[in-house]
C-alpha positions, 0 to 999 in steps of 0.5 A: 415273810422276812426282808429283802436285801439287795447288795452291790457288794457281798456283805457277811451273813450275820450283818443281815437283819434276822428273817432275811432271805438270800436267794441266789448269792454267790461269791468267791471268798477265802476260807478264813472269811466264811468258815464259821457261816459254812460251819453254822450252816449259814453258807454252802459251798459251791463247787466243792472240787475247786480250791482257788490260788492259795494267797500269802498272809504276812505279819509286818513288824519293824525289824531290829527292835524288841518285839513286845511278847504279847505281839508275838503270842498273837503272831504265833496264835494266828499262824497256828490257826491259819495253818489249821485251814 
């Protein structure tokens, strides 16, 4: 049998050593934080009919100054990805 882990806060499943069994862990997390683990079957969603309040995400950039193309591209990419969730 694998290791036993006791944690005072939620740690990403990917950080647990291989073979670790987590029993009875429940957490309230943003879907973006756990989407990969849910898709991979490492986590399951409880209370599927319940959806938490949306939380805005902002990109903060200096005003009145030129925004480098790479920064603008990253912001556009993130906006598109979060719109898919």
